[in-house]
C-alpha positions as CSV (number, residue, x, y, z in Angstrom):
1,X,-13.6,42.6,13.9
2,X,-10.2,44.2,13.6
3,X,-9.2,42.3,16.7
4,X,-10.1,39.0,15.0
5,X,-7.8,39.9,12.1
6,X,-5.0,40.6,14.5
7,X,-5.7,37.4,16.4
8,X,-5.4,35.4,13.1
9,X,-2.0,36.9,12.4
10,X,-0.9,36.4,16.0
11,X,-1.9,32.7,15.8
12,X,0.0,32.2,12.6
13,X,3.0,33.9,14.0
14,X,2.8,31.7,17.1
15,X,2.8,28.5,14.9
16,X,5.7,29.7,12.7
17,X,8.5,27.2,12.1
18,X,12.0,28.4,11.3
19,X,12.9,25.4,9.1
20,X,9.7,25.7,7.1
21,X,10.1,29.5,6.8
22,X,13.4,28.8,5.1
23,X,12.1,26.0,2.9
24,X,8.9,27.5,1.6
25,X,10.5,30.4,-0.4
26,X,12.4,27.7,-2.4
27,X,9.3,25.5,-2.8
28,X,7.1,28.3,-3.9
29,X,9.7,29.9,-6.2
30,X,9.9,33.4,-4.7
31,X,13.3,34.4,-6.1
32,X,14.0,37.2,-8.5
33,X,12.2,36.4,-11.8
34,X,10.4,33.4,-10.4
35,X,6.6,33.1,-10.4
36,X,6.2,33.8,-6.6
37,X,8.8,36.6,-6.5
38,X,8.8,38.6,-3.3
39,X,6.4,36.5,-1.3
40,X,7.1,36.2,2.5
41,X,6.5,33.3,4.8
42,X,6.1,32.6,8.5
43,X,6.6,28.9,8.0
44,X,3.1,27.5,9.0
45,X,1.8,24.2,7.5
46,X,-1.5,24.0,5.7
47,X,-3.2,21.8,8.4
48,X,-2.5,24.4,11.0
49,X,-3.8,27.1,8.8
50,X,-7.0,25.1,8.3
51,X,-7.4,24.9,12.1
52,X,-7.0,28.6,12.4
53,X,-9.5,29.3,9.6
54,X,-12.0,27.0,11.2
55,X,-11.5,28.8,14.5
56,X,-12.4,32.2,13.2
57,X,-14.5,32.0,10.0
58,X,-17.9,32.3,11.6
59,X,-17.0,35.6,13.4
60,X,-15.1,37.6,10.9
61,X,-16.7,39.7,8.1
62,X,-15.4,40.4,4.6
63,X,-14.4,44.0,5.5
64,X,-12.0,42.5,8.1
65,X,-10.6,40.1,5.6
66,X,-9.5,43.0,3.4
67,X,-6.4,43.6,5.3
68,X,-5.6,39.9,5.4
69,X,-6.0,39.0,1.8
70,X,-3.6,41.8,0.9
71,X,-0.9,40.7,3.4
72,X,2.7,40.2,2.1
73,X,2.7,36.9,4.0
74,X,1.7,33.9,2.1
75,X,0.1,32.0,5.0
76,X,-2.1,35.0,5.9
77,X,-3.5,35.1,2.3
78,X,-4.0,31.3,2.2
79,X,-5.7,31.3,5.6
80,X,-8.0,34.1,4.4
81,X,-8.9,32.0,1.3
82,X,-9.6,29.0,3.5
83,X,-11.9,31.2,5.6
84,X,-13.7,32.3,2.4
85,X,-14.2,28.7,1.4
86,X,-15.6,27.8,4.8
87,X,-18.0,30.7,4.8
88,X,-19.1,30.0,1.2
89,X,-19.7,26.3,1.7
90,X,-21.4,26.8,5.1
91,X,-25.0,25.6,5.2
92,X,-26.1,29.0,6.5
93,X,-24.5,31.0,3.6
94,X,-27.4,32.5,1.5
95,X,-27.2,33.5,-2.1
96,X,-26.5,37.2,-1.3
97,X,-23.6,36.2,0.9
98,X,-22.3,33.8,-1.7
99,X,-22.3,36.7,-4.3
100,X,-20.5,39.0,-1.8
101,X,-17.8,36.3,-1.3
102,X,-17.5,35.8,-5.1
103,X,-17.2,39.6,-5.6
104,X,-14.6,39.8,-2.9
105,X,-12.6,37.0,-4.5
106,X,-12.7,38.5,-7.9
107,X,-11.7,41.9,-6.6
108,X,-8.6,40.4,-5.0
109,X,-7.2,38.0,-7.7
110,X,-4.1,40.2,-7.6
111,X,-3.3,38.5,-4.2
112,X,-4.3,35.0,-5.2
113,X,-0.9,34.7,-6.8
114,X,0.5,31.2,-6.3
115,X,-0.7,27.7,-7.3
116,X,-1.7,26.6,-3.8
117,X,-3.8,29.8,-3.2
118,X,-5.7,29.1,-6.5
119,X,-6.0,25.4,-6.0
120,X,-7.4,25.6,-2.5
121,X,-10.2,28.0,-3.5
122,X,-11.1,28.5,-7.2
123,X,-13.3,25.4,-7.7
124,X,-14.9,25.7,-4.3
125,X,-16.0,29.3,-4.7
126,X,-16.1,30.3,-8.4
127,X,-16.7,26.8,-9.7
128,X,-19.7,26.2,-7.5
129,X,-21.1,29.7,-8.0
130,X,-20.8,29.8,-11.8
131,X,-21.9,26.2,-12.4
132,X,-25.5,27.3,-12.9
133,X,-24.8,30.9,-14.0
134,X,-23.2,32.6,-17.0
135,X,-19.5,31.8,-17.2
136,X,-18.4,34.9,-19.0
137,X,-16.3,36.0,-16.0
138,X,-14.4,32.7,-16.1
139,X,-13.9,33.3,-19.8
140,X,-12.4,36.7,-19.1
141,X,-10.0,35.1,-16.6
142,X,-9.1,32.5,-19.1
143,X,-8.3,35.1,-21.8
144,X,-6.2,37.3,-19.4
145,X,-2.5,37.7,-19.9
146,X,-2.1,37.0,-16.1
147,X,-0.8,33.5,-15.2
148,X,-2.8,33.3,-12.0
149,X,-6.1,34.4,-13.6
150,X,-5.6,31.7,-16.2
151,X,-5.1,29.1,-13.5
152,X,-8.1,30.3,-11.6
153,X,-10.2,29.8,-14.7
154,X,-9.1,26.2,-15.4
155,X,-9.2,25.2,-11.7
156,X,-12.7,26.6,-11.3
157,X,-13.9,24.1,-13.9
158,X,-12.9,21.3,-11.5
159,X,-16.2,21.8,-9.9
160,X,-17.9,21.4,-13.3
161,X,-15.9,18.2,-14.0
162,X,-17.2,16.7,-10.7
163,X,-20.7,17.3,-12.2
164,X,-19.8,15.6,-15.4
165,X,-19.8,18.9,-17.3
166,X,-16.6,19.0,-19.4
167,X,-17.3,21.5,-22.1
168,X,-15.6,24.5,-20.7
169,X,-12.6,22.5,-19.3
170,X,-11.9,21.1,-22.7
171,X,-12.3,24.5,-24.3
172,X,-9.9,26.1,-21.8
173,X,-7.4,23.3,-22.3
174,X,-7.5,23.7,-26.0
175,X,-6.8,27.4,-25.6
176,X,-3.9,26.7,-23.3
177,X,-2.1,24.4,-25.8
178,X,0.3,27.2,-26.7
179,X,0.5,28.7,-23.1
180,X,4.1,29.4,-22.2
181,X,4.0,28.5,-18.5
182,X,4.5,25.1,-17.0
183,X,2.1,25.8,-14.2
184,X,-0.7,26.0,-16.7
185,X,0.5,22.9,-18.5
186,X,0.3,21.0,-15.1
187,X,-3.1,22.4,-14.3
188,X,-4.6,21.6,-17.7
189,X,-3.1,18.1,-17.7
190,X,-4.5,17.6,-14.2
191,X,-8.0,18.6,-15.3
192,X,-7.8,16.4,-18.4
193,X,-6.8,13.5,-16.1
194,X,-9.9,14.2,-13.9
195,X,-12.1,14.1,-17.0
196,X,-10.5,10.8,-18.0
197,X,-11.2,9.4,-14.6
198,X,-14.9,10.0,-15.2
199,X,-15.1,9.4,-19.0
200,X,-12.0,7.9,-20.6
201,X,-13.4,8.4,-24.1
202,X,-13.6,12.2,-23.7
203,X,-10.0,12.3,-22.7
204,X,-8.9,10.0,-25.6
205,X,-10.9,12.1,-28.1
206,X,-9.1,15.2,-26.8
207,X,-5.7,13.4,-27.2
208,X,-6.5,12.3,-30.7
209,X,-7.2,15.9,-31.8
210,X,-4.4,17.6,-29.9
211,X,-1.6,15.3,-28.8
212,X,0.8,16.6,-31.4
213,X,0.4,20.1,-30.0
214,X,0.3,19.3,-26.3
215,X,3.2,20.4,-24.1
216,X,4.8,17.3,-22.8
217,X,4.0,18.2,-19.2
218,X,0.3,18.5,-20.0
219,X,0.3,15.2,-21.8
220,X,2.1,13.4,-19.0
221,X,-0.2,14.7,-16.4
222,X,-3.3,13.9,-18.5
223,X,-2.5,10.2,-19.1
224,X,-1.1,9.5,-15.6
225,X,-4.0,7.2,-14.7
226,X,-4.2,5.3,-18.0
227,X,-2.9,1.8,-18.3
228,X,0.9,1.7,-19.0
229,X,0.4,0.4,-22.6
230,X,-1.9,3.4,-23.4
231,X,0.5,5.9,-21.7
232,X,3.4,4.6,-23.9
233,X,1.3,4.9,-27.0
234,X,0.3,8.5,-26.4
235,X,3.9,9.5,-25.4
236,X,5.1,7.9,-28.6
237,X,2.8,10.3,-30.6
238,X,4.5,13.3,-29.1
239,X,8.1,14.1,-30.1
240,X,10.4,14.4,-27.1
241,X,11.3,18.0,-26.2
């Protein structure tokens, strides 16, 4: 299994692109004091990472993924998460194996530390798993002082939204009204927009109750799919900042 881990890294290195390796650190904000500070990049696109994940996911175990999820290279961690998603969503994955994947994921949230890492995995693993189970663990993530755990919590509810279950999403969005980080404003606005796509009245009721307190980014994201007249109305209810 160690050889498979090495093969994954070798494949990623082989697909590296110098221009993208120079661009990604700017795109993912890895400078001093930025949210992705210190992250490293080979310069490999996501479609290629998906191909590599698909190539290896059936034959690599969780123990072998340990060294990959802790890699300093962004693409190695993302490819690991894509492998976990493929394993978790496989028709042959049983309940015990799903729990092992969830436990692995939760043990390594320290390394799921950028928005694309969260967005590509949280709903597909934690969301699916906790949909019919206690959501106390998601509540713990939501209450954390850690930005990425907060984003994992709200993005996990994307799975719930697709099942027309909005309660926890709305609760988390309400709790994040005073969150300081733009990445949470974007995530909550996105989830509210997804709710609105399924039930516009639920979104509008949330807006009626909270528009005056919503960060402007959250508001703009949440109303993006509404008719222009309605968007202008809601924006007029929120003082420009």
